[in-house]
C-alpha positions as protocol buffer text, in pm:
chain_id: "A"
residue {
  index: 1
  type: UNK
  ca { x: 9362 y: 9087 z: 12266 }
}
residue {
  index: 2
  type: UNK
  ca { x: 9601 y: 9271 z: 12038 }
}
residue {
  index: 3
  type: UNK
  ca { x: 9504 y: 9433 z: 11709 }
}
residue {
  index: 4
  type: UNK
  ca { x: 9726 y: 9185 z: 11524 }
}
residue {
  index: 5
  type: UNK
  ca { x: 9552 y: 8883 z: 11676 }
}
residue {
  index: 6
  type: UNK
  ca { x: 9205 y: 9037 z: 11627 }
}
residue {
  index: 7
  type: UNK
  ca { x: 9266 y: 9055 z: 11253 }
}
residue {
  index: 8
  type: UNK
  ca { x: 9339 y: 8683 z: 11217 }
}
residue {
  index: 9
  type: UNK
  ca { x: 9028 y: 8564 z: 11401 }
}
residue {
  index: 10
  type: UNK
  ca { x: 8720 y: 8449 z: 11212 }
}
residue {
  index: 11
  type: UNK
  ca { x: 8398 y: 8648 z: 11260 }
}
residue {
  index: 12
  type: UNK
  ca { x: 8265 y: 8370 z: 11486 }
}
residue {
  index: 13
  type: UNK
  ca { x: 8580 y: 8382 z: 11701 }
}
residue {
  index: 14
  type: UNK
  ca { x: 8558 y: 8762 z: 11722 }
}
residue {
  index: 15
  type: UNK
  ca { x: 8201 y: 8738 z: 11850 }
}
residue {
  index: 16
  type: UNK
  ca { x: 8314 y: 8486 z: 12112 }
}
residue {
  index: 17
  type: UNK
  ca { x: 8596 y: 8715 z: 12231 }
}
residue {
  index: 18
  type: UNK
  ca { x: 8355 y: 9011 z: 12262 }
}
residue {
  index: 19
  type: UNK
  ca { x: 8101 y: 8811 z: 12459 }
}
residue {
  index: 20
  type: UNK
  ca { x: 8371 y: 8674 z: 12688 }
}
residue {
  index: 21
  type: UNK
  ca { x: 8468 y: 9035 z: 12762 }
}
residue {
  index: 22
  type: UNK
  ca { x: 8120 y: 9131 z: 12882 }
}
residue {
  index: 23
  type: UNK
  ca { x: 8105 y: 8836 z: 13123 }
}
residue {
  index: 24
  type: UNK
  ca { x: 8287 y: 9035 z: 13389 }
}
residue {
  index: 25
  type: UNK
  ca { x: 8048 y: 8977 z: 13680 }
}
residue {
  index: 26
  type: UNK
  ca { x: 7909 y: 9329 z: 13643 }
}
residue {
  index: 27
  type: UNK
  ca { x: 7800 y: 9376 z: 13282 }
}
residue {
  index: 28
  type: UNK
  ca { x: 7691 y: 9013 z: 13267 }
}
residue {
  index: 29
  type: UNK
  ca { x: 7728 y: 8685 z: 13452 }
}
residue {
  index: 30
  type: UNK
  ca { x: 7796 y: 8370 z: 13250 }
}
residue {
  index: 31
  type: UNK
  ca { x: 7436 y: 8254 z: 13285 }
}
residue {
  index: 32
  type: UNK
  ca { x: 7304 y: 8588 z: 13159 }
}
residue {
  index: 33
  type: UNK
  ca { x: 7439 y: 8536 z: 12807 }
}
residue {
  index: 34
  type: UNK
  ca { x: 7171 y: 8334 z: 12634 }
}
residue {
  index: 35
  type: UNK
  ca { x: 7167 y: 8230 z: 12272 }
}
residue {
  index: 36
  type: UNK
  ca { x: 6888 y: 8147 z: 12034 }
}
residue {
  index: 37
  type: UNK
  ca { x: 6811 y: 7818 z: 11867 }
}
residue {
  index: 38
  type: UNK
  ca { x: 6803 y: 7784 z: 11488 }
}
residue {
  index: 39
  type: UNK
  ca { x: 6425 y: 7829 z: 11472 }
}
residue {
  index: 40
  type: UNK
  ca { x: 6436 y: 8169 z: 11643 }
}
residue {
  index: 41
  type: UNK
  ca { x: 6733 y: 8280 z: 11433 }
}
residue {
  index: 42
  type: UNK
  ca { x: 6530 y: 8193 z: 11123 }
}
residue {
  index: 43
  type: UNK
  ca { x: 6240 y: 8399 z: 11262 }
}
residue {
  index: 44
  type: UNK
  ca { x: 6477 y: 8697 z: 11287 }
}
residue {
  index: 45
  type: UNK
  ca { x: 6617 y: 8622 z: 10942 }
}
residue {
  index: 46
  type: UNK
  ca { x: 6268 y: 8621 z: 10789 }
}
residue {
  index: 47
  type: UNK
  ca { x: 6171 y: 8947 z: 10963 }
}
residue {
  index: 48
  type: UNK
  ca { x: 6388 y: 9164 z: 10734 }
}
residue {
  index: 49
  type: UNK
  ca { x: 6498 y: 9152 z: 10371 }
}
residue {
  index: 50
  type: UNK
  ca { x: 6870 y: 9202 z: 10444 }
}
residue {
  index: 51
  type: UNK
  ca { x: 7086 y: 8892 z: 10483 }
}
residue {
  index: 52
  type: UNK
  ca { x: 7210 y: 8770 z: 10820 }
}
residue {
  index: 53
  type: UNK
  ca { x: 7587 y: 8768 z: 10805 }
}
residue {
  index: 54
  type: UNK
  ca { x: 7801 y: 8495 z: 10959 }
}
residue {
  index: 55
  type: UNK
  ca { x: 7907 y: 8733 z: 11238 }
}
residue {
  index: 56
  type: UNK
  ca { x: 7553 y: 8844 z: 11322 }
}
residue {
  index: 57
  type: UNK
  ca { x: 7430 y: 8483 z: 11312 }
}
residue {
  index: 58
  type: UNK
  ca { x: 7708 y: 8386 z: 11556 }
}
residue {
  index: 59
  type: UNK
  ca { x: 7600 y: 8671 z: 11787 }
}
residue {
  index: 60
  type: UNK
  ca { x: 7235 y: 8559 z: 11777 }
}
residue {
  index: 61
  type: UNK
  ca { x: 7331 y: 8195 z: 11843 }
}
residue {
  index: 62
  type: UNK
  ca { x: 7545 y: 8294 z: 12143 }
}
residue {
  index: 63
  type: UNK
  ca { x: 7358 y: 8593 z: 12291 }
}
residue {
  index: 64
  type: UNK
  ca { x: 7045 y: 8666 z: 12089 }
}
residue {
  index: 65
  type: UNK
  ca { x: 6813 y: 8617 z: 12387 }
}
residue {
  index: 66
  type: UNK
  ca { x: 7005 y: 8853 z: 12616 }
}
residue {
  index: 67
  type: UNK
  ca { x: 7334 y: 8930 z: 12784 }
}
residue {
  index: 68
  type: UNK
  ca { x: 7279 y: 9079 z: 13127 }
}
residue {
  index: 69
  type: UNK
  ca { x: 7318 y: 9456 z: 13128 }
}
residue {
  index: 70
  type: UNK
  ca { x: 7489 y: 9457 z: 12787 }
}
residue {
  index: 71
  type: UNK
  ca { x: 7299 y: 9676 z: 12541 }
}
residue {
  index: 72
  type: UNK
  ca { x: 7026 y: 9718 z: 12801 }
}
residue {
  index: 73
  type: UNK
  ca { x: 6765 y: 9971 z: 12694 }
}
residue {
  index: 74
  type: UNK
  ca { x: 6800 y: 9902 z: 12323 }
}
residue {
  index: 75
  type: UNK
  ca { x: 6599 y: 9667 z: 12105 }
}
residue {
  index: 76
  type: UNK
  ca { x: 6866 y: 9421 z: 12002 }
}
residue {
  index: 77
  type: UNK
  ca { x: 6765 y: 9088 z: 12156 }
}
residue {
  index: 78
  type: UNK
  ca { x: 6480 y: 8850 z: 12073 }
}
residue {
  index: 79
  type: UNK
  ca { x: 6188 y: 8916 z: 12070 }
}
residue {
  index: 80
  type: UNK
  ca { x: 6236 y: 9296 z: 12072 }
}
residue {
  index: 81
  type: UNK
  ca { x: 6452 y: 9284 z: 11758 }
}
residue {
  index: 82
  type: UNK
  ca { x: 6149 y: 9166 z: 11560 }
}
residue {
  index: 83
  type: UNK
  ca { x: 5987 y: 9458 z: 11381 }
}
residue {
  index: 84
  type: UNK
  ca { x: 6277 y: 9703 z: 11418 }
}
residue {
  index: 85
  type: UNK
  ca { x: 6323 y: 9725 z: 11040 }
}
residue {
  index: 86
  type: UNK
  ca { x: 5966 y: 9849 z: 11003 }
}
residue {
  index: 87
  type: UNK
  ca { x: 6020 y: 10103 z: 11282 }
}
residue {
  index: 88
  type: UNK
  ca { x: 6344 y: 10218 z: 11118 }
}
residue {
  index: 89
  type: UNK
  ca { x: 6172 y: 10255 z: 10780 }
}
residue {
  index: 90
  type: UNK
  ca { x: 5900 y: 10467 z: 10940 }
}
residue {
  index: 91
  type: UNK
  ca { x: 6165 y: 10685 z: 11104 }
}
residue {
  index: 92
  type: UNK
  ca { x: 6339 y: 10752 z: 10772 }
}
residue {
  index: 93
  type: UNK
  ca { x: 6046 y: 10718 z: 10532 }
}
residue {
  index: 94
  type: UNK
  ca { x: 6132 y: 11034 z: 10341 }
}
residue {
  index: 95
  type: UNK
  ca { x: 6503 y: 10960 z: 10311 }
}
residue {
  index: 96
  type: UNK
  ca { x: 6486 y: 10619 z: 10146 }
}
residue {
  index: 97
  type: UNK
  ca { x: 6845 y: 10520 z: 10226 }
}
residue {
  index: 98
  type: UNK
  ca { x: 6773 y: 10170 z: 10362 }
}
residue {
  index: 99
  type: UNK
  ca { x: 6817 y: 9909 z: 10092 }
}
residue {
  index: 100
  type: UNK
  ca { x: 6707 y: 9547 z: 10076 }
}
residue {
  index: 101
  type: UNK
  ca { x: 7067 y: 9452 z: 10162 }
}
residue {
  index: 102
  type: UNK
  ca { x: 7062 y: 9643 z: 10492 }
}
residue {
  index: 103
  type: UNK
  ca { x: 6970 y: 9474 z: 10820 }
}
residue {
  index: 104
  type: UNK
  ca { x: 6870 y: 9675 z: 11127 }
}
residue {
  index: 105
  type: UNK
  ca { x: 7049 y: 9522 z: 11426 }
}
residue {
  index: 106
  type: UNK
  ca { x: 6963 y: 9770 z: 11703 }
}
residue {
  index: 107
  type: UNK
  ca { x: 6695 y: 10031 z: 11769 }
}
residue {
  index: 108
  type: UNK
  ca { x: 6735 y: 10275 z: 12057 }
}
residue {
  index: 109
  type: UNK
  ca { x: 6448 y: 10481 z: 12197 }
}
residue {
  index: 110
  type: UNK
  ca { x: 6271 y: 10479 z: 11860 }
}
residue {
  index: 111
  type: UNK
  ca { x: 6489 y: 10760 z: 11727 }
}
residue {
  index: 112
  type: UNK
  ca { x: 6821 y: 10598 z: 11637 }
}
residue {
  index: 113
  type: UNK
  ca { x: 6929 y: 10267 z: 11494 }
}
residue {
  index: 114
  type: UNK
  ca { x: 7232 y: 10072 z: 11374 }
}
residue {
  index: 115
  type: UNK
  ca { x: 7230 y: 9856 z: 11064 }
}
residue {
  index: 116
  type: UNK
  ca { x: 7463 y: 9633 z: 10870 }
}
residue {
  index: 117
  type: UNK
  ca { x: 7533 y: 9726 z: 10511 }
}
residue {
  index: 118
  type: UNK
  ca { x: 7701 y: 9516 z: 10247 }
}
residue {
  index: 119
  type: UNK
  ca { x: 7762 y: 9150 z: 10210 }
}
residue {
  index: 120
  type: UNK
  ca { x: 8020 y: 8910 z: 10333 }
}
residue {
  index: 121
  type: UNK
  ca { x: 8070 y: 8734 z: 10662 }
}
residue {
  index: 122
  type: UNK
  ca { x: 8126 y: 9052 z: 10867 }
}
residue {
  index: 123
  type: UNK
  ca { x: 7963 y: 9358 z: 10703 }
}
residue {
  index: 124
  type: UNK
  ca { x: 8012 y: 9721 z: 10800 }
}
residue {
  index: 125
  type: UNK
  ca { x: 7781 y: 9892 z: 11049 }
}
residue {
  index: 126
  type: UNK
  ca { x: 7610 y: 10224 z: 10986 }
}
residue {
  index: 127
  type: UNK
  ca { x: 7418 y: 10437 z: 11233 }
}
residue {
  index: 128
  type: UNK
  ca { x: 7127 y: 10674 z: 11196 }
}
residue {
  index: 129
  type: UNK
  ca { x: 7000 y: 10925 z: 11452 }
}
residue {
  index: 130
  type: UNK
  ca { x: 6684 y: 11125 z: 11388 }
}
residue {
  index: 131
  type: UNK
  ca { x: 6764 y: 11456 z: 11225 }
}
residue {
  index: 132
  type: UNK
  ca { x: 7102 y: 11352 z: 11084 }
}
residue {
  index: 133
  type: UNK
  ca { x: 7239 y: 11162 z: 10789 }
}
residue {
  index: 134
  type: UNK
  ca { x: 7332 y: 10794 z: 10819 }
}
residue {
  index: 135
  type: UNK
  ca { x: 7703 y: 10737 z: 10878 }
}
residue {
  index: 136
  type: UNK
  ca { x: 7935 y: 10440 z: 10852 }
}
residue {
  index: 137
  type: UNK
  ca { x: 8069 y: 10394 z: 11205 }
}
residue {
  index: 138
  type: UNK
  ca { x: 8243 y: 10057 z: 11197 }
}
residue {
  index: 139
  type: UNK
  ca { x: 8416 y: 9858 z: 10923 }
}
residue {
  index: 140
  type: UNK
  ca { x: 8251 y: 9537 z: 11048 }
}
residue {
  index: 141
  type: UNK
  ca { x: 7980 y: 9399 z: 11274 }
}
residue {
  index: 142
  type: UNK
  ca { x: 8244 y: 9252 z: 11504 }
}
residue {
  index: 143
  type: UNK
  ca { x: 8419 y: 9590 z: 11534 }
}
residue {
  index: 144
  type: UNK
  ca { x: 8080 y: 9736 z: 11632 }
}
residue {
  index: 145
  type: UNK
  ca { x: 8031 y: 9457 z: 11887 }
}
residue {
  index: 146
  type: UNK
  ca { x: 8383 y: 9501 z: 12025 }
}
residue {
  index: 147
  type: UNK
  ca { x: 8340 y: 9879 z: 12064 }
}
residue {
  index: 148
  type: UNK
  ca { x: 8009 y: 9830 z: 12245 }
}
residue {
  index: 149
  type: UNK
  ca { x: 8160 y: 9563 z: 12471 }
}
residue {
  index: 150
  type: UNK
  ca { x: 8454 y: 9788 z: 12563 }
}
residue {
  index: 151
  type: UNK
  ca { x: 8235 y: 10093 z: 12620 }
}
residue {
  index: 152
  type: UNK
  ca { x: 7968 y: 9916 z: 12820 }
}
residue {
  index: 153
  type: UNK
  ca { x: 8197 y: 9713 z: 13045 }
}
residue {
  index: 154
  type: UNK
  ca { x: 8369 y: 10037 z: 13146 }
}
residue {
  index: 155
  type: UNK
  ca { x: 8037 y: 10214 z: 13198 }
}
residue {
  index: 156
  type: UNK
  ca { x: 7878 y: 9936 z: 13402 }
}
residue {
  index: 157
  type: UNK
  ca { x: 8192 y: 9899 z: 13615 }
}
residue {
  index: 158
  type: UNK
  ca { x: 8148 y: 10266 z: 13706 }
}
residue {
  index: 159
  type: UNK
  ca { x: 7767 y: 10269 z: 13737 }
}
residue {
  index: 160
  type: UNK
  ca { x: 7689 y: 9949 z: 13928 }
}
residue {
  index: 161
  type: UNK
  ca { x: 7878 y: 10043 z: 14247 }
}
residue {
  index: 162
  type: UNK
  ca { x: 7704 y: 10381 z: 14236 }
}
residue {
  index: 163
  type: UNK
  ca { x: 7361 y: 10212 z: 14208 }
}
residue {
  index: 164
  type: UNK
  ca { x: 7445 y: 9974 z: 14491 }
}
residue {
  index: 165
  type: UNK
  ca { x: 7536 y: 10264 z: 14721 }
}
residue {
  index: 166
  type: UNK
  ca { x: 7206 y: 10441 z: 14661 }
}
C-alpha cells in the first residue's frame, strides 16, 4: 500500500486494509478477527458520550470482538472496552481535558489511554500517559490503526518464534 493509494481510500477501506495486514498467521489467523453485531456496537456507542466515527464503527464491525494477538493486553475489544471512559476520567480527574466529543478507544494497564477527538468520519487520535500531558499522535483513527498494525506485526513476527523455542 503506497501513501498515494492510502489517501484515496475511504475510512472503511482503510480499516479493511489494516485488518488484512494483521492476518499474517502470527499476529492473527483469519478466524481470529471477529466483528460485533449492530446491537453490541450500539452498546459501545451508548457507553460514552463521544460519537462513534465511521472508521471506528467499521473497526468494531470487523474486529470489535478480538483479533488474535493484535492489541493484546489492552482494553480495546468488547466487552473490555465498556467502562474505559469512566476509568480514563478517574485517571485524569484533576486535568479535565476529556470533552463530551472525545471517545476513549483503548486503555492500557490502567495508566494510559488513546482517544479520538473531533468529528468527521476519521477523527484524530490523542494519547495520554499518567504523569504527562495529552498529545495528538495521529491525524486519524485509521492512521492510528495502521501504525499499530505495522508495529505489532513486526513485533509478533519477532516474539512468537522466541516463545515457541522456550
